[in-house]
N, C-alpha and C positions, 0 to 999 in steps of 0.2 A: 505494496500501499505507501503511496507515495506522495508524499505532505501536501497539503490542501489539496488531496483526489477523496475522501471520503462524505463529503457531503453532499458535493456534487451527485457522486457518487448515486446516496443515498436518495436522491428529490431522480434524477432516472430510474434508478431501481422501483422506486415508490410509480410512478405516471405506468410504467412499463406493465408491473404489477396489478394497480389498480383497472388499468384500459384486454387482460388475460381475464382478467378475473377471480387472479390468484390471491391477492391482497380482499382480507374481510371484516373492513373497517365496525368496529363497531356503536352504534349513532348515539348520544348519547346528551342532556341539557345539564353543563353546569351550573348548581344552586348552590349561592355562599353559606357556610350554616358558622357566625362565630363564636368563641368559644376559649379563652383563656389568655386570651390576649392575642388570639389565631385566625385568618379568615382561612378560614380550613373549603375548601375546598369537594363536594357534595356531586358527583361526576352519575346522574339520575339517569340510568341510560333507555333508552325509548323503542328500540324494538333489539328483538335476538334473530336474526334472518335466522328460517329453519336449516338452509345446510349450516350458519354456523355454529348456530345451536348442536347442530348434529357431532361435529365435528368435537367443540367443547366437551364435547361428554364423555367421546373418544380419550380423552387427553389421557384415563385411567386406567384404557386397556391392557396398559405396559408394548404397543406403540411407541420407537421412538421416529420423531418426527427429523433428530436431527439425527440420523445418520439409516438414509443418505437422506440429507436436507432438502428439499423443493427447491430445485432453480431458481425458481420465478423468486426465493428470496432470498439469495443471493447479493450479498452485495459489495465487500471486498477480503482480499487473503490478506490480516490483521497482522499472521507472523508464519514458522513454521508449525505452534498447535494452536491457533485459534484464526475461525471467518467469526464476519458480521455478516450479520442476515436481518432483515426487516421482523416484524411481531405478524403475524398473520393474521391474529386475531384483536387486531388495533383502538383502546381509545384513546389514546392522547397519538398524536401524527407523526413522524415520524418514528416510534417506536422501533428500536434495534435490539440485537443480540450479540450479545462476543461468545460463543461457543468453539469449546474445545472440538480440534477437528478427530480428538477418538474416544470414546467414551467416560471419561471418569463419572464416578456420580454424586449425586447435586450435595451430599452431606461433609463433602470433601473438606475440606478445611483448602480457601485458596493460597495460589504461591504467587513467589515471582513473578513467576511466566505469567498469570493472572491477571499480576498489578503492571507488568508491564505493558499488555494487550488491551486496556483498559486506557491505561496516560497516552499513548497512541492514539487511541480514539477519542478519550477526548480530549483533546488537543489539538483536533480539529472543529471543535464548538464548543460551545458553552454549554454545554448538561450536566444532567444527575444519574451518578453509574448507582447502582440497587444490587443486590445479593438479598436471596431465598432460601434458607437452607432449611430445605426440608420442606414437608407439606405442611407441616401446623406454623411455618413458617408464610408460608404461601404460595411452594413452587410447584406449579403445576406438572414440570416435568421433571425427573429422574435424574440426567443429561447435563452434567457442569455445565451455567452457562449464566454471564452477569447482563446484566441489560443496562438500557442505554435510553435517558429520553432526552432531547432540547429545554435546552433552560432562556426564558421563566417557565416554569410551573405552570400548568393550562393558560399561559399566557398569560400571566398575571403580573401584579407591580414591582415583589417583589422574586430576586433567583423560587423561594418556595418561600408554602406558609407561613414557615417556623423559623425563617432567617430574624424574625423579630426580634423572637428569643436568644435566637446563635448569639444577634450581633450586643444582644439588652445583659447576658449576663455568662456568656461558651467563657469557655479556658483564651488565655492569651501564651500557653505554654504547652507541652504533655499534654495529660489525659484530664481529661473536669466530667460535670456536670451542667448540665441543666436546673439550674432553679425549681422552673413551673410543669417539665416535668414528671409524672409520677408511676412513673416503672423505673425500673430498672434500665440503666445505660452508660454509657462515655462517648466524650465527644472530644476527637483533639482537633489542632488546626492543623491542616497539609495545603494553606497557597505556599510554602517556601519549598515543597515535593512538586508544585505543579510543574516550574519553572527550571526546575533539575535537569541529565539528561535520563532517557528512558527508563536506563536498566541501575542509575541511584534512584531513581524515583520510585522502582517495583524493587529494589529489598527496600531501603525508607519502613515505605508504604507497608511490607509485608510485616518487619519488629514488629510498626508500629501497629496493627491489626493483632499480633499473636500477642501483645500487649495490655490488648484489648479484652479478645478471648480470654484467659488467662487458663482458664477453671474449667469455665464454662462446657467447653470442645473439646473431649478427649477420644482420640483415635475410635478405643473401642465403642467408648456411646456416647454415639457423635448427639449435642441437642439443639433445638431450632433454631436461631435466631436472627436475626434482619443485620445488610447494614447496606449505608448509603455514605457518597463518596462526592462532593464535588470540586471543584477548583480549593473550595476554602477550606472545607472542614468533612469529618469523615466521622459518621456515627453508629455505633453499634449498642444493639437491641434485645437481648434476651427473649425468648416468646413463650407459652403455657400451654395457648389452644391457639384454633384457627381463628375460631371465631369468636364477633358474639351473636349472641343469635345466630338468626339468616346472615350474619354480614361476614362475609371474610374480606381478612388483612390483611397484606402483607405489604412491603418496602415503605410503597409508599404511601401509604397513612402515616409512618415515620414522619413524612415532608410535609405531611398537609390534605392530603386529595382520598380518596375515601371511596371506593362503586357503589350503587344503588341501585339493585335490580329493581324494584319497583318502587312507591310513592309508602308504600309500606314501611318499607326497608330504609326509607329516608326520611321517616317517621320517626319510627328509630332513634337512627342517629341525634337527630332537632333533642328526640326527650332525653336521650341518655348523657349525649354530648360527646362531637369528637375526641374529647381531650379524656373521657371518662372511657372512652370503646378503645382506645390505647389502651387506657391504662388495664381495662379489662385482659384484655389478649396478651398484655408482659408481665413483666413478673414485678414483683411489688420490692421498693425500693431495703 
């Protein structure tokens, strides 16, 4: 992947995939829900096409959509170990997947190679990278893949809805926490890493990540968690359950973005409050 080539490739591949009918956007209406000083984004699904509904239902059948991947979803060769694909069922435009070429389990620890691929892609355009480790953390596929969405999230005025809290109380160096978050987490600034040479940035990111996960993730008994990375900060959140009632939560929830499949779920988000939902699916501090 040549520098400066990823975003043009994303636009071209998206256009081609839509023309072929291979990319299946899930139409939503974004509703803002204020809670705890954060303007959360709730994406209300307006319709699930029959074809998309069937394919989403097939995600848990054991078939691996990445081996082989659908040619129309291919965006770029990121490295010897990773490819970049479009997310076939996307709520947000230009949602990308950074997928290992060979099968690796989604619950295995991220490596310097994974972070090098991540930083290579994030260097191409301002974006949020995230990782759902295990089904309880919101992973829909067992094949290791990071995900990438452009910023600002949902076309908002801030990079993510959570940025107001991060900027107000976030750490200035090393690991820290956000006082307003009612769930266990660890956050650290990474703006200095975003401008480092790729290999150096990857190794330092891996070391910081290993410090964050600590004893939470052990090779013999991996536990679910979400990881989110922008050019400014990295956030680690251990998980206890996948859902609050019928509402599934993945890493994007901790960036301030939730999905409601119907008006009833949207009402639940309003009643409990998005921050309360994140508390319920996380771990008590």
